[in-house]
C-alpha positions as CSV (number, residue, x, y, z in Angstrom):
1,H,95.1,96.8,73.5
2,A,97.2,99.5,72.5
3,G,99.1,99.1,75.9
4,A,95.9,99.9,77.7
5,M,95.1,96.3,80.1
6,R,92.2,95.4,82.1
7,G,91.8,92.5,84.4
8,S,90.6,90.8,87.8
9,Y,92.4,89.7,90.0
10,R,91.3,86.8,93.2
11,A,92.7,85.3,95.1
12,R,92.9,83.4,98.9
13,Y,95.6,84.1,100.9
14,R,96.3,81.2,104.3
15,V,96.2,83.3,107.2
16,A,97.4,82.5,110.6
17,D,95.8,85.0,112.3
18,R,91.9,84.7,111.5
19,A,90.6,88.0,113.0
20,I,91.0,88.9,109.0
21,S,89.7,87.9,105.5
22,P,92.1,86.2,103.7
23,N,90.0,86.2,100.4
24,V,91.8,89.2,97.6
25,A,89.6,90.5,94.5
26,F,90.4,93.3,92.9
27,Q,90.1,95.2,89.5
28,F,92.6,97.3,87.7
29,E,93.6,98.8,84.7
30,G,95.6,101.5,83.1
31,R,98.5,101.9,81.0
32,A,101.0,99.0,81.1
33,G,104.4,98.3,78.3
34,A,105.0,94.8,77.4
35,E,107.1,93.7,80.4
36,G,104.3,94.8,82.3
37,G,104.0,97.9,85.0
38,I,101.9,100.0,87.8
39,L,98.5,99.7,87.6
40,P,96.0,101.3,90.2
41,W,93.5,99.0,91.0
42,S,89.9,99.2,93.0
43,G,87.9,96.1,95.4
44,P,85.0,96.3,97.4
45,G,84.6,98.1,100.6
46,G,86.6,101.3,98.9
47,S,89.7,99.4,99.0
48,Q,92.2,101.2,96.1
49,G,95.9,100.7,96.3
50,E,98.7,100.0,93.1
51,V,99.2,96.1,92.1
52,T,102.7,95.5,89.8
53,L,102.8,93.2,86.8
54,R,106.0,92.0,85.9
55,L,106.0,89.1,83.0
56,L,109.0,86.7,83.8
57,A,111.2,84.9,81.3
58,N,110.1,82.1,81.4
59,G,106.4,82.7,80.7
60,S,105.1,83.3,83.8
61,L,103.6,86.4,85.6
62,R,104.6,88.6,89.2
63,V,101.8,90.1,90.6
64,A,102.3,92.2,93.5
65,W,99.2,94.6,95.3
66,E,99.3,97.0,98.1
67,A,96.6,98.7,99.4
68,D,96.7,102.6,99.9
69,R,93.6,102.9,101.5
70,L,91.7,99.9,103.4
71,G,87.7,99.5,102.4
72,Q,84.8,98.5,104.6
73,E,86.5,94.7,105.7
74,L,89.4,93.8,107.2
75,G,92.2,92.5,104.8
76,L,95.6,92.2,103.5
77,I,97.2,95.1,102.9
78,S,99.6,93.9,100.7
79,G,100.8,90.4,98.8
80,A,102.2,88.9,95.4
81,A,102.0,85.9,93.8
82,T,103.8,83.9,90.6
83,L,101.0,82.4,88.1
84,V,101.8,80.2,85.4
85,R,100.0,79.6,82.4
86,K,99.4,75.4,81.9
87,L,99.3,74.1,78.9
88,E,97.2,71.2,78.3
């Protein structure tokens, strides 16, 4: 809405070392352009960081996140995914 974006991201990554949680969940909010942007995020247990959202030419969305501050639960500190809209 008027350049402001709010949303949430939830994923489960494949982790070879089971010492950390494979689950990623956070909420983000801030200003972004038509092609995306870099927004602050916050997650459970006090974790925080930045997420980069980039709209690709084929309509997919590239999500890359990185933690600046870890929460109480030991988890992944960064990751990336390309989200593809499925039309039915």
